[in-house]
C-alpha positions as CSV (number, residue, x, y, z in Angstrom):
1,M,236.2,15.3,184.8
2,N,238.9,17.7,185.1
3,A,243.0,17.5,184.8
4,K,243.8,17.9,188.9
5,D,241.1,15.2,189.3
6,F,242.4,13.1,186.5
7,E,246.6,13.7,187.5
8,T,245.3,11.8,191.0
9,L,243.8,9.3,189.2
10,A,246.9,8.6,187.0
11,L,249.4,8.5,190.2
12,S,247.4,6.3,191.7
13,L,246.7,3.9,188.7
14,R,250.0,4.2,187.7
15,P,252.2,1.8,189.5
16,G,249.6,-0.9,189.5
17,L,249.7,-0.3,185.6
18,V,253.2,-0.5,185.5
19,K,253.0,-3.9,187.4
20,A,250.6,-5.7,185.1
21,A,252.0,-4.9,182.4
22,R,255.9,-5.9,183.8
23,Q,253.8,-9.6,184.4
24,I,252.8,-9.6,180.0
25,V,256.4,-7.9,178.4
26,V,259.7,-8.3,179.3
27,S,261.5,-4.8,179.3
28,E,260.6,-2.9,182.1
29,A,261.1,0.6,179.5
30,E,258.2,-1.8,178.0
31,A,255.9,-1.9,180.4
32,E,256.2,1.9,181.1
33,D,255.6,3.2,177.6
34,L,252.2,0.9,177.6
35,A,251.5,2.3,181.1
36,Q,251.7,5.9,179.6
37,D,249.3,4.8,176.2
38,T,246.8,3.6,179.0
39,M,246.9,6.9,180.9
40,L,246.6,8.7,177.0
41,K,244.0,6.6,176.2
42,L,242.4,7.4,179.8
43,W,243.0,11.2,179.4
44,S,241.3,10.6,175.8
45,M,237.8,9.5,177.3
46,R,238.4,11.6,180.3
47,E,234.9,13.4,179.9
48,R,233.4,9.4,179.8
49,L,235.2,8.1,183.0
50,T,232.0,8.5,184.7
51,E,229.9,6.3,182.6
52,Y,232.8,2.8,183.7
53,R,231.8,1.8,187.2
54,S,235.4,0.8,187.5
55,V,238.2,3.2,186.0
56,E,240.8,0.8,187.2
57,A,239.4,-2.3,185.9
58,L,239.2,-0.2,182.7
59,A,242.4,1.1,182.8
60,R,243.6,-2.5,184.0
61,I,241.9,-3.9,180.6
62,I,243.1,-1.1,178.1
63,I,247.2,-1.9,179.2
64,R,246.9,-5.8,178.9
65,R,245.6,-5.3,175.7
66,L,247.9,-3.0,174.6
67,A,251.0,-5.4,176.3
68,L,249.2,-8.6,174.1
69,N,249.8,-6.4,171.5
70,A,253.0,-5.4,171.9
71,V,253.9,-9.6,172.8
72,R,252.3,-9.8,169.3
73,Q,254.2,-7.6,167.0
74,H,257.8,-8.4,168.7
75,H,256.8,-11.7,168.1
76,G,258.5,-12.2,164.3
77,A,261.6,-9.6,165.5
78,I,265.0,-11.7,165.9
79,S,267.0,-10.0,167.2
80,L,270.5,-9.1,166.6
81,E,272.0,-11.8,168.5
82,D,269.6,-14.5,167.2
83,A,270.5,-13.2,163.8
84,A,274.3,-13.8,164.4
85,E,273.9,-17.2,165.5
86,L,272.7,-17.8,162.1
87,S,274.6,-20.0,160.4
88,D,275.9,-18.6,156.9
89,A,276.7,-22.1,155.6
90,E,273.3,-22.6,155.7
91,S,271.4,-24.3,152.8
92,P,268.9,-22.7,150.7
93,D,266.7,-25.9,151.0
94,T,266.9,-25.6,154.8
95,E,266.1,-22.0,155.1
96,L,262.8,-22.7,152.6
97,E,261.5,-25.3,154.7
98,R,261.8,-23.4,157.8
99,N,260.4,-20.4,156.4
100,E,257.7,-22.6,155.5
101,S,257.2,-24.3,158.5
102,A,257.3,-20.6,160.1
103,A,254.2,-20.0,157.7
104,R,252.1,-23.5,158.7
105,I,252.8,-22.3,162.0
106,D,251.7,-18.4,161.2
107,A,248.4,-19.6,159.3
108,V,247.4,-22.7,162.6
109,L,247.4,-20.1,165.1
110,A,245.7,-17.6,162.5
111,A,243.0,-20.2,162.3
112,L,242.4,-19.9,166.0
113,P,240.2,-17.6,168.5
114,E,241.7,-14.4,169.5
115,A,241.8,-15.8,173.3
116,Q,243.2,-19.3,172.5
117,Q,246.0,-17.5,170.3
118,I,247.1,-15.4,173.2
119,L,247.0,-18.6,175.4
120,I,249.3,-20.9,172.9
121,R,251.3,-17.9,172.7
122,L,252.2,-16.7,175.6
123,R,252.7,-20.2,176.7
124,H,254.5,-21.6,174.2
125,V,256.4,-18.3,172.6
126,E,257.0,-15.8,175.7
127,G,257.7,-19.6,178.1
128,Y,254.9,-18.1,181.0
129,D,253.5,-21.2,183.4
130,N,250.1,-21.4,184.0
131,A,249.9,-19.5,186.9
132,A,251.8,-16.2,185.2
133,I,249.1,-16.6,182.3
134,A,246.3,-16.7,185.7
135,A,247.4,-13.3,187.4
136,V,248.0,-11.7,183.2
137,L,244.4,-12.7,182.2
138,G,242.9,-12.5,185.7
139,T,241.4,-16.3,186.3
140,S,242.0,-19.6,188.2
141,E,244.9,-21.6,187.3
142,G,242.6,-24.1,186.2
143,A,241.2,-22.1,183.5
144,V,244.1,-21.7,182.5
145,R,245.2,-25.7,181.7
146,T,241.8,-26.0,180.6
147,A,242.0,-23.4,177.6
148,L,245.4,-24.5,176.6
149,S,244.2,-27.9,177.0
150,R,241.3,-26.6,174.6
151,A,243.3,-24.5,172.4
152,R,246.2,-27.7,172.0
153,R,242.7,-29.8,171.0
154,R,242.0,-27.6,168.4
155,V,245.5,-26.9,166.5
156,A,245.8,-29.9,166.9
157,Q,242.7,-30.7,164.1
158,I,244.6,-28.0,162.2
159,L,247.1,-29.7,161.9
160,T,245.6,-33.1,161.2
161,Q,243.8,-31.3,157.8
162,P,245.2,-31.6,154.7
163,V,247.1,-28.8,153.8
C-alpha cells in the first residue's frame, strides 16, 4: 500500500476510531492520541494490510486494545484533586489497612483472566453501564451481563480462599 492509499484509508477510519476510543477513555484528547497511535501501527503494517479481510475491523481491535491499556495504566493514578482531599490527620494504621486492601483487590483482579479483568474494571472502576460495555466490546448486553456474572462469581471464589 502506498502513502496516498494509506492516507485515504486513514481519513476514512479516523472518525470511527476516535469515537470508539472515546467510549472507553474519558478525554477527547486521549481518544485522538489513541487514534493517532492506531494509525501509526497500521502504517507500520501497511505492506501486510492486504492480508486482512477488513482493515477497519483490524483498526478497531487495535484501538480497543490501546484504549483498554490506557484505562489500566490510569487505574492506579491519583489526581491532584484526590490527593488534596486525603486527610493529613489519617493514622498510619488506617493508611496501612487501605494499602493492604488495595493490594488485595489488585491481586484478586490479577488472578482473573484478562477478559474478566477488563469487564470488572469497565463496570466497577470506570462506571460504564452494560450497554456501554457491550458497545465497546462489540457484543450484546446479555453477553455482558452473563460475563460479568461469571467474573463476579470468580472474584467471590478468590476472596473466600485463604490468603
